[in-house]
Structures are given as C-alpha cells and as structure tokens.
N, C-alpha and C positions, 0 to 999 in steps of 0.2 A: 486670794480670790474673794471677792465681795460676797457675803451671804445674800442669797436671793430666794428666800423661802417665805411663803405665805400660804395660809390654809384657804384663802379666798382668791379666786381668779376673776378678773374683771372682764366683762364683755360689753360691747356697746349695746344700748337699748334697742337699736335697730335690729341687731342680730337676734335678740331675745324675742322680738315681735315675730320674726320669721319662724322661730322655733316653738312658738306658744300654742300651736294647734292642739297638742296633746295634753295641755295643762288643765287643771281643774277649773271649773267655772268661777269659783270664788277667787278670782285672780288678784283681788286687792288684799287678801289675807295671807300674803306670802312674804318672804324675805324681800328686802329692797330690790327693785327690778333691775338694778345695774350690777348686782352681785349674785354669784352662784356658789354655794358651798362646794368645796373640791370633790367631796365624795359623790355628789350628784353627777359630776361631769362624766364619769366612767360608767354610769348606769343608763345613760341616754345616748343612743347612737348619734343623734344630731348634735348634741353638746360635745361629744368626743370629736366629731368631725370639725366642729368650730374651733376646738382647742388646737387641733393639729393645723388647721388653716392659719391660726394666729402665729404659729412658729415660722411660717413663711415670711413674716415681717422681718425676720432676721436677715433676709436677703436685701432689705431696703429697696431702693430703686435701681439696684445693680450699679452700673457705672455711670448712671445718669445724674449723679449728684452735682451740685454746683462746682465743687472742687473735684477734679478727676485725677486718677492715678497717672494719666499721661503727663501731668505736669510735674511729677517727680521722676520723669525719665527724659530721654532726648527726643520726645515727641512734641511737647507743647510747653508754653509758659503761662502761668496763672497771672492774670492781669492785675488783680486787686491785692493790695498790701494787707499785712497783719492777719493772715489766715494760717500761718505756720508752715506753709509749703516751702517758703524761702529758707526756713530753718533746717528742714530736711535736706534741701539741695546744697546748703552751705556746710552740712555735716556738723551742725552745732547742737543737735538735739541731745538730750540726756535724761536721766530718770526724773528730774524735776521740771524739765521743759521738753515735753514730748513732741512739740510741733503739731502738725496736722495729724489727727487720728480720726478715722471714719468709723461709723457705727457698723459697717459691714465687715470690718476686720479687727475692730478694737477688742482688747482683752476682756473687759467686763461684758460688753454687749454679746460677745460670742458665748460666754459661759452662761449668761441668762438664758439664751436659746438652747444651749446644750442641756441645761437642767430640764427644760420643758421636754426635750427629746427623751431624756432619761426617764422622766416621769411617765411619758406615754408608753415607752417600752416596758417599764415595770408593770403598769396597770393593765396593759393589754396582753402581756405575756402570762399573767396569772389568771385566776378564775374569779377574782373579786371584781367583776365588771358586768355590765349588762349588754355587752355586744355578743349576740348569738350568731350573727351572720359572719361566717369564717372568711368569706371573700372581702367583706368590709374591714374586718379585723386585719387581714393581711395587707390591705391597701394602706391602712393607717400605720401599721408597724413598718411597712416598707418605706413610707414617706419619712417616718421618724428616723430610721436607720440612715437613709440617704442624707437627710438634713444634718444629723449629728456628724456624719462623715464629712459633709461639706464645711460645716463650721470649724471642725478640727483641722481640715485642710487649710482654711483661711489662717488659723492661728499658726499652723506649722510653717507655712511659707513666709510669714512675717517674723516669727519669733524663734523658729527652730522648735525643738522638743518642748512640750508643755505638760503640765499635770493632766493625766488621763483620768477623768472622772466618769464613771459609768453607772452612777446611781444618783437619785435625787436627794441631795443632802437635806437633813432637817436642821432646825435651829440648834439643837443640842450637839450636832456632830462637830468633829474637829476639822477645821478647814485648812490646817497646815498639811500640804501635800507637795512632795518633791516633783520636780520635772521628770517626765519619762524620757528615755533616749529617743533620738530621731527615729531609729529603726523601729522601736516599740510603737511610736505614733503612726508611722507608715503602715505597720501591720494592723493596727487597730482600725485605721480608716479603710484599708482594703477589706477587712472583715466586715465592716459596716456596709461597704459597697456590695460585697457578695451576698450579704443577707438581703439587701434591698433588691438585688437582681432576682434572687430566688422568689421573694415575696411578690414582686411586681410583674414578673414575666407573665404575659397573657392578660394582664389587667389593663383596662382602658380608663385612664383618669382624665378629668376635664383639663382643658387648655390652661397652661401655666403651671400645672403641677408636675412633679417629677415622674420618672418612668424607669423601667429596667435599663433602657438605653442611656438615660442620663446618669444612672449609677455606673454603667460601664464607662462612660466618658469621664466621670470623676476619677474612677480607678486608673484610667489611662493617664490622666494628668499627674496624679500623685506618684505613679510609678516612673513616669518620665523625669519628674523632678528628683526622685530618689536616685536615679542613675547619673544625674548631672554632676559637673565638677564641684560645685559648692558643697555637695553632700558626700563627697568621697574624700575623707580626711587626708589620705596620702597625697592626693592631688592638691588639696588646699595648702598643704605645708610648703609647697613650692611657690605659692602665689600670694599668701597673706600672712604677714608676721603677727598681726593682731589675733587671728584665729589660731595660728600655730602656738601662740603663747597661752591660749586658754586652757585652764586646768581640766575642764570636762568636755573635750571635743565630741564625745559620744552624744551630747545633747544637740549637736549641729549636723552630724552625719555619721557615716559608717567608718569605723576604725579599720576593719578588716573585711574579708569576704570577697566573693567573686563578682567584680564589677561587670564583667561580661554577662553574667547571669542576670544582673539587674537590668541591663539593656535588653536582654532577651525577654524578660518579664514585661518591660515597658512596650516592646514591640508587639508582643502577643496581645496585650490589653488594648493597644491602639488598633491592631488588625481586627479584633473582635468587633469594634465599632465600625471600622471601614467596611467590613463585610456586610454590614446591615444596609449599605447603599442608599442612605437617606439624603445624600448631598444634592447639590444643584449644578447641573451641566459639567460634571467631572468625568465624562466619558468621551471627551473630544480628542481627535487625533491631529488636529491642526488648529492654529490660532484663528479666532474670530476677528472681525473687523474692529478697528479701534472704537467706533461708536457702540458696537454691540458689546465690546468689552467693558466700556464705561457703564452701560446700562445694566450689564450683568452684575457688576460690583455694587452699583447703587441699589439694584433690586435686592441683593443679599442684605445690604445695610437696612433696607426698609422692612425686611422680614414679613412681607405681605401686608404691611400696614399703610401703604400709600396708594392713592388713586391717580397719581401723576401720570401724564402721558409717557409711554415707553417703559414704565416700571412693571416688571413681571411678578404678579402676586404668587406664582408657584415657587418663587425663591424661598418662601416660608419653609419649604422642605429642608432647607439647610439647617434650620433651628432644631436643636435637641432639647434644650431647656431654655426658656426665655421668660422674662418678666413683662407681662402685658398690662398696660396702664388703664386705669379706670377713672381717675380724678384729674382735674385740670392741673393741680399742683404737680402731679407726677409727669406731666407732659410738657415741661418748661425747658427742655433741653435746648430748643432753638433760642429761647430768650436768654438762657445762660451763656450761650456761645456765639450767637449770631452777630453780625456787624452792627456797630453803634449807629451807623447811618440809617438803620432800620429800627432804631430804638431798642437794640439789644445790648447785652452786657459784655461781650467779647471775653468770656471767662478763661477758656483754655485754648489759646491761639497757637497754631503750629509754628515751630521755630524753623529757621532756615536750614538747620542741620537735617531735619526730616525732609523738607521739600527738595533739598539737593540730592537726597538719596533715591529719589524716583529716577529710574533709568530712562534713557532715550527709547523711543519706540522700537528701534532696531536692536535693543538689548544691550547697547554699550552704556557706559557710565556717563552721566552728565558731568560737565566740567566747566567751571568759570574761567579756566585757562583757554578754552576753545572760543575764539572771537565770535564765531557764528552763534554758538549757544549762549554766550554772554549777552549778545545783542537781542536775542529773542528767547529768554530762558523758559518760557511756558509753552513752547511750540514743540510738537512731536515728542511728547513724553509718554510714559506709561499711562494707559487710559485710566488706571485707578486713581491717579493724581487728580484728574478732572472730576472724579466722583467723591473726592475727599477734601481737596484744598480749594478755598476761594482766594484767588490772587488778583492782583491789579488788572482790571479789564475783563475779568470773568463775568459772563452773563449770570444774573441772579433774578430775584423775584420782582414783581411790579412794585417799585418803591413808592409810587403815588398812593398806594393803598395804606401806607403807613406814615410816610414823611412828607407828603405833598408832591407837587409837580416840580421837583428839584433835579430829577434825573430821568428824563424820558427814555434813555437807552437802557436803564436798569442794569447797570454794570458796577462791579466793585471798584471803589476808588481808594487806593491806599498810598497814593503818591502826592507830589506837588506839581502843578502844571501851570504853564503860561495861559493867560486868558486876556483877550482884548477887551478893554473897558474904556470906551470913548477913544481918545487918542493915545492912551497909555496901555502898557502891558503890565498886568499885575500877576502875582503868584497866588494861585488858588490851591488851598489845601483840601484834599479829597474828602468826601463826605464820610468815609470810613477810616479816618485818621484821628489822631489825638489833637489835631488842629481843626477838626470839623465844626461846623455850625450846629451840629446835632449831637448832643450828649458826648462831647469830646472826652470827658473823663472815663468813658467806657470804650474808648478806641483801642485798637490793637497796638501793642508795642512792636510786634514782630513784622507787621506788614502783611500778615496772612490771617485767614479765618478758616475754621473747619466747617464742612457741610456734611460729613459722613452720615450722621444719624439724624439730620434735619430733613424733614419731608420736603421734596422739591416741588410739591404741588403748588402752582402759582396762586391757587385760591386760598392758600394758607400763608399769605405774606406777613400777616401780623402774628408774631410768635406767641401772643396771648391766646390765639385760637388753638384748640386742641389738635394734637397730632397723635397718632396711635402706632408709633414705632416701638417695637419691643426691644428690650435689652437682652443680648445673647449671652447667657451664662455659659452655655456650651453650644457650639455649632460643629457641624460635621467636618468642616475643613480643619478645625483645630486637631481633631483626631487623625486626620490625614497627615497634617504637619508632624504630629507626634510619631506616627509610623515612619515618616521620612527620616526624622532625626535619629531614631533608634536604628534604622536600617543603615544609615551612613556610619554610625559609630560601630556597627557590627560588620562593616565592610561590604554590605549588600547594596552596591551602588546602583545597579540596574533598576531595582525597585524604587529607589529614591528618585532617580532621574525620571522614571515613568510618571510618578505621581506629581513631582514638581512641575513637569511640563504640562500636565493636565490642568493644574491651577493656573499656570501662565497662559495656556491656550484660552481658558475661559475668560481671562482678563484682556485678551487681545495682544499678548506678548509672545515673542518667538521662543522656540525651544532653546534650552541651555546648550552651550558649547564647551563647558568646563569638563575637565577630566581629573581624576585623582580625588582621594578622600578629602584632603585639606581644602582644595578648591571648591569641592562640592559642599563641604561644611559651610564655607563662607557664603556661597550662593544661596544655600538654604536659609541661613540666618538673615540674609538680605530679603529673601522672599517672605519670610515670616514677619519681618519688620513691616513690610509694606502691606501685606495681606491682612494682618491682624491689628493694624494701627488703631489706636483709641479703644481697644477692647480689653484693657487691663492685662496685657500680656508682656509688653516690653519691659516694664519695671522689673518683673520677676525673671524674665529671660536674661537680661544683662547681668543680673546677680548670679543666677544659677550657672551661667556660662563663665562667670568670673571675668567678664570683659567690662564691668562697670567702671573701673578706674580709667579706662581708655575712652569710654563713651559718655558715661554720666558725669564724669568730671570735667567735660569740655565746657567752655564758656558758650552761652547761647548766641546764636547769630540771627540777625534781623535782616530785612531787605529795605534799602532806601531807594525810592523811585522818584525820578524827576522827568517831566515832559517839557521840552523846549520846542518852540516853533521852528519848523523847517524854514529855510529862506523863502520869503514870499508867501508864507502860509499864516493864517490866523484862525482863531475860533473865539466866539463870544459865548457867554453863559447861556444855557447850561452846558457844562463840560461833558464830553463823552470820549472814550478811548478811540483814537484814530491814528494809526501809524503813518497814514499818508499826510497828516498835518504835523505830527510831532516826531521829534527824535527823542526816544525814551532811553534813559540811562538807569541801569540796575546796579546797585552797589551793595554787595553783602557786607554786613557790618557786625563786628563783635561788640557786644554791650555787657556791662556789668552793673549799670545803675539800678536796674530793677531787681536783678538777682546776680550775685557773684557766686556762681556754682563752683564747688570743688568736691572731690571725692575723699571720704574717710572710710577706711575698711570696716569700722564699726557699723556702718550703715548696711552692711550685708544682712544684719538682723536688727530688728527694732528693740529698743530698751523696754524692760518692765518698769512701770512707774515706781517711784519711791514708796507711795502709799501701798501698792500691791506687795512690795517686798516687806514692808512693815507688818502687813496683815498675815503674811505667810512666810515665816522665818526659814522655811525649807526651799523657798524659791530662789534658785541661783540666777544672778544677773548675767546678761549676755556680755561677750567680750568687748572691751573698749569703753565700757560705761562705769 
C-alpha cells in the first residue's frame, strides 16, 4: 500500500475564504493561505466539515467518467482505442499491464480516501478536538463510517479480500499488511454500515451527502454479493478451475457456513430498505401505457434534473444517494457518449447483444429469426429501450442547433441509404456513422448510441451546455432487486413475482408468466439487466453469478443498416427515415476488429499491481496472475 501521510492538508483558497469569518484580523500574518496545519482541522467545526466533504471526492463523478464500466460488460463497446478497456475484455491484463483502472475503484485511490476516513474517526471519537456539538460530530462520524465502508466495498468487489486498515498510518508505521479474508471484509463493512445507520438516523444532511438509508442500501448490496455464487467456495469449485486451484480461497469467499443464512441476511437487509418506501411508482397493480412506461424510465434516469416535456421531477424520490454536479466538466456525459453527428464522442455505445435482449412489448423474446421482427426490429419493444437506446430513425434533438441544417427531421442516422442526386442514385452514409461528414472518427462502431442519462430537453442540443442529471450510487429499485434475488434463492417465489411485476408495470411491460425457481431466476436476471443498464451493475452481476464465461466472453455484435429505394420511389438530400420510400435491411454482425473479446477466469478478480506487491510483501496476488 502506498504511504499517503502528510501533516499538512491542502484546501482550495476559495474554501478558506468561506471559512475565514472567525479568523483574526491580521490575516496576512498567518501560515500560507492554501495550507492548514492538521491539528487545526479538528479544532474548528467548519474545517472539520470541509475535511469530510473532501473525502466525497473519492466517489469521483460516479459512473459518468469518459470510460464506463458498461464497456467491460455485455452492455457497450468503448469506441476509442488505447485506453486499456480492450485489454480487460481480451483477458490479457496482468500485474504489470493493468489495463483500465478507474480512480473510483483503483487500489491506491481507495486507500487514500480510507485513510482520510480513519483519521476522521480517530479524531472525532476522542476528546482532542474542538467539536462540541454532538449532533454535528455524529453527522461527521456517520459520513466517515459510510464512506469507509463504501470504499472497502469497492475494493472487495474488484479484488476480493484486501488489507483491512482501521487507523491512519504515520510515516514510521510498517505498511506490510496481509489481506483479510473475504468474510472479515464483509463483516467490517457491515459494521461500518451499522455505525453509520446509528449515527445518521434522524439526521438531515444536505443533498448529495449520505444518510442512514444510504448506509442501509450499501449493507444490502454487500450482503447480496456475499451470498452469491462467486463468493461461495464450494459452488465455485464446480465452476472455475482457476479459483479452485488458488491456495487461499478464503480471500475470495466463504469456505464453509450456512449459505441459506447468508441469503436470509441479504433478504433482511434489502427488505429494510424496501420498507422505507422511497421509490417511484412501485405500487402499481397493472401495466401503464408504453408511452407512460418510457417516460417513467426516462424520469428515473433524469433523477429530477431535467425540464424536458413529460419528465416527472418527482422521480427524484427513487434516488437514495446520488452525485449532483456543479461544474461544466462534471456534466459532459452527453458529450462523451452522444452521436458524432451532433459533434459528440460516441464513447460507450450499446452493443447488439444488449439491444437484442429488450423484450417485445407483449413480453416475448425478440428474435432475428422472426421475419416480422427482423424487418422492423425497433417496433413494439420494451418501452425502456426507447428511453435508453438511440437507434437508426429514432427521433432526437434539434440537429441544426449543433451541426447546421443537415437533418430537418432530427433523426439518428446509423445506416447507408440511397439518395437521388441529379440523374444518379448515390449511397449516403448517415450523419451518425463512421462515414459521416461530421467527425466520422467519433462515430459508433455498433450502430447504436445511448441516451439513458442524457437530458432529453431539446433546449440542450449542444452537449457543451450544462445538464444537471445526477449519478445514482444507490437507488430504491436496486434494493427491490436485491430483495427479489434473495427471495428467489430462498424459494419465496410469490414475493419475488410481486415485486418483479411492479417494476415491469411501471415500465409498461406485462406481468411475468414464468413458474418455478429456475425460470424465475432467469427472468429476474433479465429484468435486472434491462432495468439497471449503464448503472455499473452488470459487470459485477455477471461475475458474482458466475455467468461471465457465457456472456462476457461473447464477441460483440453490431447492426448494419441499409436503405434502398422502393420501386418507383426516390428521395433527394437531406435524407430522413421513411419506410414508405425505403426498404430497410437490418443485419446483425459479429465483429472482432475493434475488440476481440474472450473470457479468462482470472478476470473474476482484478490483479494487484507488481509495484503494490513489491511494497507489501504480505500481499497475496489473486489467482491466474
């Protein structure tokens, strides 16, 4: 573990100006204004609050980074080369070539913030501080316990058991610490969650900070993972030779114990959150209309941050803990992922495997083998698809506000189409393709774009304009999903069906017709895939269910689209989607040129870097590396 100790903590000058009210008048005769001695932090309530506020930076921008976790799962493809995501998907990462590592779950960044949490807990749990307001002290301690638990949860679900450090190391300390077992890590995080729940219950913190309910949601997630296949070593031994051959399996899961009891604990933790009833439209007894279902789902994705017509601001009730953005750089999700024909970067584009998994509106599976469905693949699908995926012909924002008057119809163009040019018929490559006349290097390889977290407000056509869409670290429906999963594994199928149908009804989908535990498990996994898409769930779900070899190891599929004139029909520029003029052909295509995905069981857990192993000779490497 990298030593990260300093007696001086740096705060921005702007923060100090806000805190300067109580300072002595001779303010020029003090230490440099960008530095504060550590001992002063805990004697001033405002400085202590600023210190804890800084720990939240360990959350980063949530999942709104340019490179998203969706692109190391079967949700999306990362468009741009040489970022390390392709190395993860090809199974070629190792201790010297880690591939993509994000600051929101990287080994060193997490321990930097864990140390800050430890320091907060040490200073505020003792008497050597100037915080006399017990309510404020409880708030700060509760936040520190939650954040420490969250950061350890991040490490645990990527690396397995890690060294548990519960003190703020000094420079003279020995940094060689062995990994704790998976069970010890789970227990440690749960203890932090329980402490946060106790300290924060009844406390009202400002928007964007944690709460007792957020700590309950974190506990629910951790206990659900703990009950899953990947962390039950007897189950793992029948599914992975790499993990089976590992000399210290206790670092990755439970060797013994009552797995049923773990499911019961997961169910109880999830039910505690569900019983708080903070979700959005989950009391329905029948499905809503498709359009209402689409708007419900889009409203949830907006988290109360959009003024677009039809978007319900009250859907913010779904959020338990979210990252709310205050700077322009934080609000570039639309720029990162939107269509190149709008001068965006097409970063994490949905792959065909995801789009194909959206059911038909009647609840049946979509199939390319069905001639009617193949001829019109984007008709009568799960309404959530229309709130998540931008496909060829989909209506989008006013393009002329960004790219000029090249597309009066304002539709996504990801195909190649006939156009009449004088006496000749030419092939026009759509504005949102890699053959586009607009930033073609930023075009989607897959033929799709995401819109889930992009504000649909037509007034925000230019992605450089700010949008205020929050990132959902925890939302109510995740806890409902956790409760459903635990109920299925415990054989309590009626409760599982009840809540699954409520989620489906809200989205405009019909009730499930499946019976039996195995069928319901598959239906639940399908529902979770669709409902929680792009929310940093799928990568972890496929691993903990140990279905990653079957799903993450698949080659990515793209869609190829062509539009040919019907007999006697023509269209001159500018092109627009029109099935009365064109015969459209949709061809799903398997591609390996951009990424050649394959699964290797070592990817169940991330490797520790060679440098980290060299720093800490007690740190055991994960299997397969």
